[in-house]
N, C-alpha and C positions, 0 to 999 in steps of 0.2 A: 861204498859206507861208509862211515863213520868208527874210528876207534877211543874210545878214552882210557886211561887208564894215572893211577891215584895212584901220590909219595907221600910219604911222611915228613916233613919239611924238618928238615936236620938229619939228614938219612941222606948225606949225596956220595955215597958209591955204590948205588943201586943198581939193579940190572930188570927186567920187567921183560917175556917177549910181548911183541905186538906182529899183531896182522892185520896190515888193507890191502882188500879186495876195487882192484876196480874191473867196471865190465861193460866193453866199447859193444856194441850190436848192430850187426847193416842190417837193415825192414828198405835199401833202394835198389836194387842191385849190385855183382860182383865188382866187386873193384881195389885195387891198390888202395892202402892207408897209411897214416900213419899220424899213430898219439906221440904225446909228446909229455912226457912225466916228470914234475917236478916235488924231489920233496927236499921238506928241513933238513938240513943233516949238523951246523955247527949256529948257535945263538954266542953272539960276540966274540970269547973264544973259547965255549969249550962243545966241547961231543957234542948230538941229540943225540946219538946211537952208539952202542958199546963200541961197535969196530965197522970204522967209514974205511978204514980203508978195503974190506972189503963187501963194501953194499953194494946186493946189484938185484935189477929185475931182470927175470926168465923174459925169455929174446926179445929183449932188449939193450943199446947202446949204450956207455955212460957217452953226452956230448961236453959240457964240461959240470964248473957252481960257478956259481954265480953269486955274487955278495947281493945284499940286506938295499930294495931301495932308502929302509928309513934306518940310524943311526942308533934316536933313544929307546930300543926296544922296548928297554921295562919298560917308559912308561905308554908305549904304545900295545903290548899287551896285557900290562893291566886296566885301558883303557876298552880298547878289543875282548881280553878275553880267550885273541886269539892268536898262535902259536904259526903261520906260514911265513910263504914267502918275503913278505914284503921289512919282515922287520930278522927275515934267519937265512945265513948261508944258503944254497939250494944247491941240490948237484942236479943237470935238468939230468931225463936221458931219452931219449928217442927210439918207438917203438915200428919199422918197419913191415906190414903185411896184407895177402894177399886174398882178401876172404868176399864166398860168395855170402848171393844174396838169402835173407833169415840166418844168417850166424851172428854167433854173436864167441869173441874169445873177451879172459880177466886173466888180468895183469897184479901179482902175487906183491906185495912186498912184505917179507917175514923178517924180522931181525928182531934183536934184543935193545931195548929206552933203556938209556941211563936215566940219572937222577942228576948228575955233574952236572948239570946246565942251570935247572930250578934256581939251583943258588943265586943266581946274577940275578 
């Protein structure tokens, strides 16, 4: 699911709650699986989330923070209008579980998003 939040230009220290869900469905057979979730956490030198240090996803392990591919993030965001792991530092989570056939599992990212990174 996609989530959108709007901030007013010039207001650089606002926080808004954001909830993002990721649903994984198994229609094949019972199996062990691993889901890897990458979440943008920093753009340039500014945190995207209000409290990055406690940022977690239930039933998942934090693996690492990966640097972005592009260093000219402002130009890339202006061109694509997307903030993703190609332009931002991303926190990598690994979620392992056993899932029966015709079951699904939902992972939820719920935290306050900050407006500090937008000014860049």
